[in-house]
Rosetta silent file (secondary structure, phi, psi, omega in degrees, C-alpha in Angstrom):
SEQUENCE: MSGPKDTLYSAPLDGEWEKSAFSNGSGDACVLVMPIEGGVAFGDSKHRNLDGALRFTDKEMLAHILAVKAGQYDHLIPDDTEL
SCORE:     score description
SCORE:     0.000 S_00000001
   1 L     0.000  126.399  175.765  -15.094   21.988    9.808 S_00000001
   2 L  -119.938  159.841 -177.905  -12.720   19.815   11.765 S_00000001
   3 L  -154.723 -168.185 -177.753  -12.415   16.054   11.998 S_00000001
   4 H   -58.365  -38.427  179.953  -10.107   13.222   12.968 S_00000001
   5 H   -65.820  -34.095  175.824   -7.505   14.155   10.348 S_00000001
   6 H   -61.603  -41.208  178.238   -7.279   17.714   11.729 S_00000001
   7 H   -63.660  -44.842 -177.175   -6.504   16.245   15.166 S_00000001
   8 H   -63.222  -43.247 -177.617   -3.906   13.893   13.708 S_00000001
   9 H   -76.903  -10.755  173.296   -2.059   16.624   11.770 S_00000001
  10 H   -98.950   -8.220  179.427   -1.994   18.962   14.793 S_00000001
  11 L   -68.195  133.644  177.809   -0.705   16.222   17.122 S_00000001
  12 L   -69.899  150.851  177.189    2.945   16.738   18.069 S_00000001
  13 L   -99.194   62.015 -174.876    5.531   14.206   16.967 S_00000001
  14 L  -112.242   17.287  178.416    7.171   14.103   20.345 S_00000001
  15 L   -95.439 -165.560  178.447    6.980   10.382   21.131 S_00000001
  16 L   -92.511  125.166  171.906    9.370    7.545   20.335 S_00000001
  17 L   -74.045  137.217  174.518    9.775    6.436   16.728 S_00000001
  18 E  -106.768  138.704  179.679    9.768    2.694   16.218 S_00000001
  19 E  -113.127  141.496  175.774   11.805    1.041   13.484 S_00000001
  20 L   -57.080  142.001  176.067   10.968   -2.293   11.883 S_00000001
  21 L   -71.623  -11.124  178.972   13.058   -5.221   12.993 S_00000001
  22 L   -94.506   -0.864  179.189   13.255   -5.964    9.181 S_00000001
  23 L   -74.026  157.118 -179.429   14.940   -2.648    8.343 S_00000001
  24 L   -72.309  160.076 -174.028   18.606   -2.718    7.335 S_00000001
  25 L   -67.808  -23.954 -176.010   21.254   -2.183    9.949 S_00000001
  26 L   -75.882  -15.658  177.598   22.649    1.055    8.616 S_00000001
  27 L    79.034   13.792 -177.088   19.442    2.964    9.375 S_00000001
  28 L  -105.889    8.849  178.062   19.251    4.676    5.988 S_00000001
  29 L  -142.776   52.935 -173.080   16.277    2.727    4.602 S_00000001
  30 L  -117.538  135.337  169.590   13.888    2.562    7.468 S_00000001
  31 E   -89.496  129.665  179.489   10.179    3.289    7.804 S_00000001
  32 E  -106.065  142.281 -178.861    9.509    4.813   11.232 S_00000001
  33 E  -129.795  140.398  178.712    6.226    4.496   13.070 S_00000001
  34 E  -141.594  127.889  173.578    5.002    6.490   16.075 S_00000001
  35 E   -71.585  137.438  177.818    1.738    6.249   17.956 S_00000001
  36 E  -132.482  168.910  177.655    0.109    9.705   18.228 S_00000001
  37 L   -58.044  120.743  176.518   -3.180   10.997   19.574 S_00000001
  38 L    87.587    1.242 -179.036   -5.896    9.533   17.411 S_00000001
  39 E   166.831 -139.830 -173.466   -3.694    7.307   15.330 S_00000001
  40 E  -141.012  144.245  172.412   -0.223    6.624   13.965 S_00000001
  41 E  -110.051  141.607  178.550    2.469    8.617   12.213 S_00000001
  42 E  -114.175  129.570  175.915    4.803    7.189    9.511 S_00000001
  43 E  -129.261  174.394 -175.758    8.208    8.776    8.826 S_00000001
  44 E  -120.845  126.638 -177.659   11.269    8.054    6.686 S_00000001
  45 L   -66.989  -19.167  179.067   14.671    7.712    8.402 S_00000001
  46 L   -75.835  -17.037 -176.562   16.371    9.404    5.377 S_00000001
  47 L  -122.442   88.724 -175.626   14.381   12.589    6.084 S_00000001
  48 L   -67.821  -17.396  175.223   14.979   13.572    9.697 S_00000001
  49 L   -82.087   88.755 -171.718   12.760   16.611    9.336 S_00000001
  50 H   -88.969   19.741  176.274    9.641   14.504   10.058 S_00000001
  51 H   -61.569  -26.920 -178.278    7.133   17.393   10.035 S_00000001
  52 H   -91.561   19.029 -179.703    5.902   15.884    6.757 S_00000001
  53 L   -58.228  143.063  174.848    5.203   12.485    8.340 S_00000001
  54 E   -77.443  145.711 -177.723    2.125   10.714    7.010 S_00000001
  55 E  -132.509  136.737 -176.822   -0.591   10.266    9.661 S_00000001
  56 E  -130.540  141.435  176.310   -3.355    7.691    9.766 S_00000001
  57 E   -68.299  164.370  176.298   -6.364    7.187   12.060 S_00000001
  58 H   -55.699  -40.763  178.275   -6.553    3.992   14.029 S_00000001
  59 H   -65.225  -42.628  175.940   -9.189    2.622   11.637 S_00000001
  60 H   -62.456  -42.247  179.850   -7.043    3.427    8.595 S_00000001
  61 H   -63.953  -44.513  177.774   -3.991    1.787   10.202 S_00000001
  62 H   -58.227  -44.600  179.873   -6.014   -1.341   11.026 S_00000001
  63 H   -62.060  -41.536  179.828   -7.331   -1.576    7.461 S_00000001
  64 H   -66.633  -45.885 -179.077   -3.770   -1.250    6.111 S_00000001
  65 H   -62.845  -40.039  177.271   -2.298   -3.835    8.486 S_00000001
  66 H   -63.783  -38.824  178.234   -5.078   -6.361    7.619 S_00000001
  67 H   -64.438  -40.169  175.517   -4.436   -5.768    3.918 S_00000001
  68 H   -63.276  -47.398  179.485   -0.696   -6.402    4.353 S_00000001
  69 H   -61.450  -31.789  178.789   -1.294   -9.525    6.364 S_00000001
  70 L   -81.679   -4.426  176.831   -3.651  -10.802    3.679 S_00000001
  71 L    85.817   12.235 -173.786   -0.975  -10.302    1.006 S_00000001
  72 L   -58.492  -28.515 -175.593   -2.935   -7.636   -0.897 S_00000001
  73 L  -105.905    7.198 -177.939    0.239   -5.701   -1.740 S_00000001
  74 H   -56.583  -31.498  179.908    2.634   -8.600   -2.430 S_00000001
  75 H   -65.617  -16.565 -178.362    2.468   -7.838   -6.169 S_00000001
  76 H   -81.091  -14.459 -176.657    4.154   -4.504   -5.550 S_00000001
  77 L  -100.795  118.822  176.511    7.435   -6.113   -4.423 S_00000001
  78 L   -59.566  144.780 -175.392    9.703   -7.396   -7.177 S_00000001
  79 L   -59.097  -26.897 -177.730   10.669  -11.063   -6.741 S_00000001
  80 L   -92.250   10.710 -178.495   14.411  -10.245   -6.508 S_00000001
  81 L   -74.539  131.905  176.342   13.982   -7.700   -3.656 S_00000001
  82 L  -122.861  155.765  175.740   16.166   -8.457   -0.570 S_00000001
  83 L   -90.403    0.000    0.000   16.279   -6.812    2.776 S_00000001
């Protein structure tokens, strides 16, 4: 049985990684994002072997973005956290 996740995890990571404008300048604490066929891949700049990148369908990504915008995860960030 195959589905959208099978397609995502077989998609090559051969595009351009995008880094948040809010990441620190040294590049050692950055979340990377890349559009791939059927969704989006997330990587970690500290781990350049990005074969283990997390992958999300377009619907999953949209649900996550809407939750972040609504402040759903704000409680996970300590008050003294700085960029």
